[in-house]
C-alpha positions as CSV (number, residue, x, y, z in Angstrom):
1,M,-25.1,-67.1,23.1
2,K,-21.4,-67.0,24.1
3,K,-19.5,-70.1,23.1
4,I,-17.0,-71.5,25.6
5,F,-14.3,-74.0,24.7
6,T,-14.4,-76.4,27.7
7,I,-11.5,-78.8,28.3
8,T,-13.9,-81.7,27.8
9,T,-14.9,-80.4,24.3
10,V,-11.3,-79.9,23.4
11,L,-10.3,-83.4,24.6
12,F,-13.1,-85.0,22.6
13,F,-11.9,-83.3,19.5
14,L,-8.3,-84.0,20.3
15,S,-8.9,-87.7,20.6
16,A,-10.4,-87.8,17.2
17,V,-7.9,-85.6,15.4
18,A,-4.8,-86.9,17.1
19,G,-5.2,-90.0,14.9
20,L,-4.1,-87.8,11.9
21,A,-0.6,-88.7,13.0
22,A,-1.3,-92.1,11.4
23,S,-2.9,-90.6,8.3
24,N,-1.4,-91.8,5.1
25,F,-2.2,-91.7,1.4
26,L,-3.3,-95.3,0.8
27,K,-6.1,-96.1,-1.6
28,S,-9.5,-96.8,-0.1
29,S,-12.4,-98.9,-1.3
30,Q,-14.7,-96.2,-0.1
31,D,-16.7,-94.5,-2.9
32,V,-15.7,-90.9,-3.0
33,E,-17.5,-88.3,-5.1
34,V,-15.0,-85.6,-6.1
35,K,-16.2,-82.2,-7.4
36,L,-14.4,-79.1,-8.7
37,T,-15.7,-76.1,-6.7
38,D,-14.9,-72.4,-6.8
39,V,-14.6,-71.0,-3.3
40,S,-14.5,-67.5,-2.0
41,P,-11.6,-66.3,0.1
42,F,-12.1,-66.3,3.8
43,S,-10.2,-65.3,6.9
44,Y,-9.0,-67.7,9.5
45,C,-6.9,-67.8,12.6
46,C,-4.4,-70.6,13.2
47,V,-1.4,-71.9,15.0
48,T,1.2,-72.7,12.4
49,H,3.6,-75.6,13.1
50,K,6.5,-77.5,11.6
51,G,6.9,-81.0,12.9
52,P,5.2,-84.4,13.1
53,F,1.5,-85.0,13.1
54,T,1.9,-86.5,16.6
55,E,2.0,-82.9,17.8
56,I,-1.5,-82.1,16.6
57,E,-3.0,-82.6,20.0
58,N,-0.7,-80.0,21.6
59,I,-1.2,-77.5,18.7
60,I,-5.0,-77.8,19.0
61,G,-4.7,-77.2,22.7
62,K,-2.6,-74.1,22.1
63,L,-5.2,-72.9,19.5
64,M,-8.1,-73.3,21.8
65,Q,-6.3,-71.8,24.8
66,A,-5.2,-68.7,22.8
67,A,-8.6,-68.3,21.1
68,Q,-10.4,-68.4,24.5
69,S,-8.0,-65.9,26.1
70,Q,-8.5,-63.5,23.1
71,N,-12.3,-64.0,23.1
72,L,-12.1,-65.3,19.5
73,F,-15.0,-67.5,18.4
74,P,-15.1,-69.8,15.4
75,A,-17.1,-68.7,12.4
76,G,-17.0,-72.2,11.1
77,A,-15.6,-75.7,11.7
78,I,-12.1,-76.4,12.9
79,I,-9.7,-76.8,10.0
80,G,-6.3,-78.3,9.4
81,I,-4.2,-77.0,6.5
82,Y,-1.3,-79.2,5.3
83,Y,1.4,-77.8,3.0
84,N,3.3,-81.1,2.5
85,S,2.9,-84.8,3.3
86,P,4.7,-87.6,5.0
87,E,5.3,-89.1,1.5
88,E,7.3,-85.9,0.6
89,V,9.3,-85.0,3.7
90,K,10.5,-86.4,7.1
91,P,8.1,-86.0,10.0
92,E,10.1,-83.1,11.5
93,E,9.8,-81.2,8.2
94,L,6.0,-81.4,7.9
95,E,4.4,-77.9,7.7
96,W,0.8,-77.5,8.8
97,E,-1.6,-75.4,10.8
98,M,-4.7,-75.9,12.9
99,G,-7.3,-73.1,13.0
100,F,-10.9,-72.0,12.3
101,P,-12.6,-69.3,10.2
102,V,-13.0,-65.8,11.8
103,S,-14.6,-62.6,10.6
104,A,-12.4,-60.4,8.5
105,Q,-12.5,-57.8,11.3
106,A,-11.2,-60.2,14.0
107,N,-8.2,-58.9,16.0
108,V,-5.9,-61.9,16.3
109,L,-2.8,-61.8,18.5
110,K,0.2,-64.1,18.9
111,P,0.6,-67.0,19.3
112,L,-2.3,-67.1,16.7
113,E,-1.9,-65.8,13.2
114,K,-4.6,-64.4,11.0
115,K,-4.5,-65.7,7.4
116,Q,-6.7,-65.8,4.4
117,W,-7.6,-68.8,2.3
118,K,-7.3,-67.6,-1.3
119,Y,-7.0,-70.8,-3.3
120,S,-9.7,-71.5,-5.9
121,P,-10.8,-73.7,-7.4
122,V,-10.5,-76.7,-5.1
123,A,-11.1,-80.4,-5.8
124,T,-13.4,-81.4,-2.9
125,A,-14.8,-84.5,-1.4
126,M,-16.6,-85.6,1.8
127,H,-14.6,-88.0,3.9
128,K,-16.8,-90.4,5.9
129,G,-15.2,-92.2,8.7
130,S,-12.3,-91.9,11.2
131,Y,-10.2,-88.8,10.9
132,E,-7.2,-91.1,11.0
133,E,-8.1,-92.2,7.4
134,T,-8.5,-88.9,5.6
135,G,-5.4,-89.7,3.6
136,Q,-7.5,-92.3,1.7
137,T,-9.9,-89.6,0.6
138,I,-7.1,-87.3,-0.3
139,S,-5.7,-90.1,-2.5
140,K,-9.0,-90.4,-4.3
141,I,-9.1,-86.6,-4.9
142,L,-5.5,-86.6,-6.3
143,E,-6.5,-89.5,-8.6
144,W,-9.5,-87.6,-9.8
145,M,-7.4,-84.5,-10.4
146,Q,-4.9,-86.5,-12.5
147,A,-7.6,-88.2,-14.5
148,N,-9.3,-84.8,-15.2
149,G,-6.2,-82.7,-16.1
150,Y,-5.6,-80.9,-12.8
151,V,-2.5,-80.4,-10.7
152,Q,-2.2,-79.4,-7.1
153,A,-1.8,-75.6,-6.8
154,G,-1.7,-75.1,-3.0
155,P,-2.3,-76.9,0.3
156,V,-4.8,-79.5,1.4
157,M,-7.5,-78.4,3.8
158,E,-9.5,-80.6,6.1
159,K,-12.7,-79.2,7.6
160,Y,-13.7,-81.3,10.6
161,L,-17.5,-81.3,10.5
162,T,-18.2,-83.8,13.3
163,M,-17.2,-82.8,16.9
164,P,-16.8,-86.3,18.3
165,T,-18.0,-87.4,21.7
166,P,-17.1,-90.7,23.4
167,D,-20.2,-92.2,21.8
168,T,-19.4,-91.1,18.3
169,K,-18.9,-94.1,16.0
170,P,-16.0,-93.6,13.4
171,E,-18.5,-94.2,10.5
172,D,-20.5,-91.2,11.7
173,M,-17.6,-88.8,11.5
174,R,-17.4,-86.3,8.5
175,A,-14.6,-84.1,7.2
176,E,-14.8,-82.0,4.0
177,I,-11.5,-82.1,2.2
178,W,-10.3,-79.5,-0.3
179,V,-7.2,-79.7,-2.5
180,A,-6.2,-76.4,-4.2
181,C,-5.8,-77.1,-7.9
182,K,-5.4,-75.7,-11.4
183,K,-5.8,-77.0,-14.9
184,K,-2.5,-78.5,-16.4
């Protein structure tokens, strides 16, 4: 069955992810189970970007339009990869990308880039709730890493597991979060 990215599907997703612009690294009262996981490398295509998170909606639109015109189909959930945070740099200096896994044989053309996730192990946790609040789960992961003798050794990846609809309640949304790490 051929998958088609309809503008409606993209808009539903954009409305949920656009809230990442407000994402911060505040502590949460939510219970978060953090695990250390070895992950295998995988290929993904993405649109890389430098600038504020308020541009996420435009970048996802660019990703979807380019993927559809190149007949590329996701081999997994949409991902966001973040190389720095609003706590570290000014909004215009944030470096991030939006993409999705593809087969290793996929032919990817500009404006998309084909990359490989090669970071392992990762500290991982399931974020439950609005995508605007993933920063709270990231904070819990970073706290766990510090308490267990790990330091960050690469980017943060958010895998958006729930494709929201207008009826999706924030508490029903799920994102798997990975933080590349290594032992101190």
